[in-house]
C-alpha positions, 0 to 999 in steps of 0.5 A, spaced: 610 783 669 605 787 673 607 794 669 604 800 672 609 805 669 612 806 662 617 812 661 617 814 654 623 816 650 622 819 644 625 821 637 619 826 635 623 827 629 621 819 626 615 820 622 609 817 626 613 819 632 607 824 635 601 819 632 604 813 636 606 817 642 599 819 643 596 812 642 600 809 648 598 814 652 591 812 651 593 805 651 596 806 658 590 810 660 585 804 659 590 799 663 591 804 669 598 805 667 602 811 668 606 814 662 612 819 663 616 822 657 623 823 659 628 827 656 634 826 661 637 823 666 633 818 671 636 815 677 630 812 681 629 805 681 622 802 679 621 795 679 615 795 676 617 799 670 619 799 663 622 804 659 620 804 651 625 807 646 621 809 640 625 811 635 631 807 632 638 804 635 641 811 636 634 812 641 635 805 644 642 809 646 640 815 648 635 811 653 640 806 656 644 813 658 638 817 661 637 810 666 643 808 666 643 808 673 638 804 674 635 797 673 629 799 669 629 794 662 629 797 656 625 795 650 627 798 643 621 799 638 623 802 631 620 807 627 623 806 621 627 799 620 629 794 624 635 795 627 640 792 631 637 794 638 630 794 637 626 789 637 619 791 633 616 795 628 610 801 630 605 795 626 607 791 632 607 795 638 598 794 640 602 786 640 608 788 643 604 792 649 600 786 650 606 781 651 610 785 656 604 784 660 604 777 659 610 776 661 612 773 655 619 777 654 627 776 656 632 780 658 639 781 657 644 784 661 649 788 656 655 790 658 656 798 659 663 802 659 666 807 663 670 813 662 674 818 665 679 823 664 681 829 667 674 832 670 670 828 665 667 821 667 660 818 664 658 810 661 657 808 655 652 801 652 656 802 644 663 805 645 668 811 646 671 814 641 678 817 640 680 821 634 684 826 631 682 834 633 684 837 625 680 836 620 684 830 617 683 826 624 690 823 624 693 823 632 698 818 636 696 814 642 699 808 646 694 803 649 696 800 655 692 794 659 695 791 666 702 794 667 705 793 659 704 797 653 700 793 648 702 799 642 702 805 640 697 807 635 698 812 630 692 813 625 685 816 625 684 814 632 682 808 636 674 805 638 673 802 645 666 798 644 662 793 648 660 787 644 653 792 643 657 796 640 661 791 636 656 792 630 656 799 629 663 805 628 667 799 630 664 794 624 665 799 619 673 800 622 674 792 621 673 790 627 669 783 629 662 781 630 662 780 638 655 776 639 651 780 645 650 779 651 658 777 651 662 781 655 669 783 653 673 790 651 674 791 644 679 795 642 679 797 634 684 801 631 681 806 626 685 807 619 692 805 623 698 807 620 701 800 622 700 794 618 701 790 624 695 792 628 689 789 629 683 789 633 684 786 640 679 784 645 680 784 653 677 780 658 672 784 660 674 786 668 681 789 665 682 796 666 684 799 659 689 806 659 689 810 653 694 816 654 695 821 647 701 823 644 697 828 641 691 832 642 685 828 641 677 828 641 673 824 645 666 821 644 662 817 648 656 813 644 657 818 637 656 824 643 662 829 643 665 829 650 671 833 649 678 835 646 684 832 650 691 834 650 697 831 649 699 827 655 692 825 657 690 819 660 683 817 658 682 810 663 676 804 660 674 800 665 667 795 665 662 800 668 659 798 675 651 797 672 649 794 666 643 795 661 637 791 661 634 790 654 628 786 653 628 780 648 621 779 646 620 771 645 619 772 638 623 777 636 629 776 630 634 773 632 641 776 632 643 773 627 637 774 623 637 782 624 645 780 622 643 777 616 638 783 614 642 788 615 649 785 612 646 780 608 651 775 610 646 769 607 646 773 600 651 769 596 648 762 600 642 764 596 644 766 590 648 759 590 641 756 591 637 759 586 642 758 581 641 750 583 635 750 583 
């Protein structure tokens, strides 16, 4: 890659963030690369640029949102423990930067979701969450796709997620793990008041319509967007742009990270140890 610009999105509340940022600027100066801190939306494409998200998965989401209207790829560097969307830690950073210059990476296209209701609109990489407005978040909504109503969803709300977002809030609400970069729309009910309601996986190009039957709050990738009154239609569909995430050639696989985060293989390891 003929890297000429490095856009930096940094969570400055993380330990060592400012030191890492200063070291990166020195490295960029030595390599003749322009280092540009970013704290808001960026709409100009640049084929010789990379976005470096310094923080955790939340920082990657913020960087992906800032650059959602571009094709500039995002690389997440975790300033804590390894996350689902980050590719390396700060200890690996010097080696990671050299790999970028040597083209030792792959690009993953991650589907985004677009949402619209009233005068509110935007896109997300993880999820759109619809929940109640009171201290107890009970609400009533109807979910439809195509020309038919799928079901009424009484409960604490619904999570509309991408494959990337399947390991976030949706997972804690009982949703399935979907392996990125699979493209789909996952609808996961949260604390449903119907025993038969289960997560539904829709094809990626369907349009999902959520009609509120009580007042709700809408969140996009964890950020509060607005309240919506009874009778509001919230439209969810595949966004026109995707997010390009950088995957380093020797970075941990999705299932290795899943194992580390969720201890999937721990029971099997215990069994092996007992049989030794």
